[in-house]
C-alpha positions, 0 to 999 in steps of 0.5 A: 151864722156861726160865730166861728169861721167854717172849715170842712175836712175830707174823710173816708168811710168804710173804704169809700171816699166821700166828703162829710159835711158837718155844718160849719165845723171840721168833720170826719168819719169814723174810719179816718181815726182822726181826732184833734189830738193828732193834728197840732193845728187843731190841738185846741178843738173839741173832739166830738163823736155823733152816731149819725151825720144828722147830729154831726151837722148840728154840732158843726153849726154850733161848734164851728171850727172849735169842734172836730166832728166824727160822724159814725154813720155818714153814708146816705146809702147805709141803713142805720138799723143794720150798721155794725160798729168797728174798731175805728168807731171805738177809737174815735169814741175813746178820744171824744169829749162830747158824744151825741147819740140818738138813743131809744134803741136806734144806736145802741152800739154807741152805748156799748162802746162807751161802756166797754171803753170806760169813756168819760165823755159828756153824752147827749141822748136825743131821745132823753132830751125829747121827753118822748115815750112809747104810747100805751100799747105801742112802740117809741118812735125814736126818730126825734130829729124830725121833731123840730121842738126836740131839735131845738132842745138838742141844740141847747144841750150841745151848746151846754156840753161844748161850753163845759168842754171849752168854757172860754168859748161857751158864749159863742156856742150859745150864740150859735145855738140860738142862731140855729134855733131861730132857723128852725122856726120857719120849718115849724111855720111851714108845718103850721101852714100845712095843718091849716090847709090840710089838717085831718087829711090821711097819708101813708108811710113805709116807716115811722121815720117822718111821723113827728113831721106828719103829726106836727102838720096835722095829718093822720097816719092811715098805715096799718101799724103792723106794716110800718113796724115790720118794715122798720124791723126788717121783717116780712109783712104778712100778705093780709097786712100788705094787702091792707096797706096797698088798699090805701092807694087803690081805694085812694084813701090817702093823699100821699105816701111818705117813703123811706128811700134809705131802707127800701125793699120789695114790699115797700117798693110794692107800696110805692108802685101802688101809690104811683099807679093810683096817681098818689104823690110819693114823698121820699125821705131819708134817715141821714143827711143826703150828700151835699145837704145840711140839716136845715136845708134837708128838712126844708126840702122834706117839709116843702115836698110834703106840702107840695104833694098835698097841694096836688 
């Protein structure tokens, strides 16, 4: 429960009207160009910019009405990997006192704009906080918001940054972060239960997005690395690799397909169709918050869907 009362503001993103929810805090998207300084009633709030609404929601839950959150990517239909920043994003970042980015190459446009604008904002880099690095001979999985221990650390980092910007409310931010972290524990317990019941079972993925959740649940990723890497990079999968991926389903070598519904294409759709044809459950996931969900509700749905698929 937030120490501060909640409020939400309607906003616009790239010309399309939608409501962006940022937990308990006031929120906007980057195209509104709004900030605390433009609103006399909100003159004391901390302007915060996050690269996606995932972090925007977490900031809102910790900051409550003491923050004005602008999430650059808020559209659940937007592929974050292909996002092109604009002048409204630059304007929002120029006014921010706190910035939350994912890092790890996921949202490099934030760093570029901060550098070009000579920003003095406190920057929270989720990947750096996570301590995650690329495995030997492999690539870093930058989707750390699917890693609940990391999200707990991020919550602490957000509380500290907000407290630095607003020392009078620092204790409230810390309390809110602790309350948020307590709500992560049931998610980790659900993963532990999956591991107990299904540890060692194999699943397939279309992209590395849910891998931290899969690993924490004790599951084995059987997908050819070349397949998921090509899909993430927007490249074509070779016929040989595609056939190897599809054989996982026709040969019933996996118990579920965890499918990134936000960046689907012809080759991932073939994988989805092959899984369904073989009677293998498909678990859709996304990279940003679905409309009407907060972070905790979203992740609860993801973990429950994974458990339900494995129980079939």
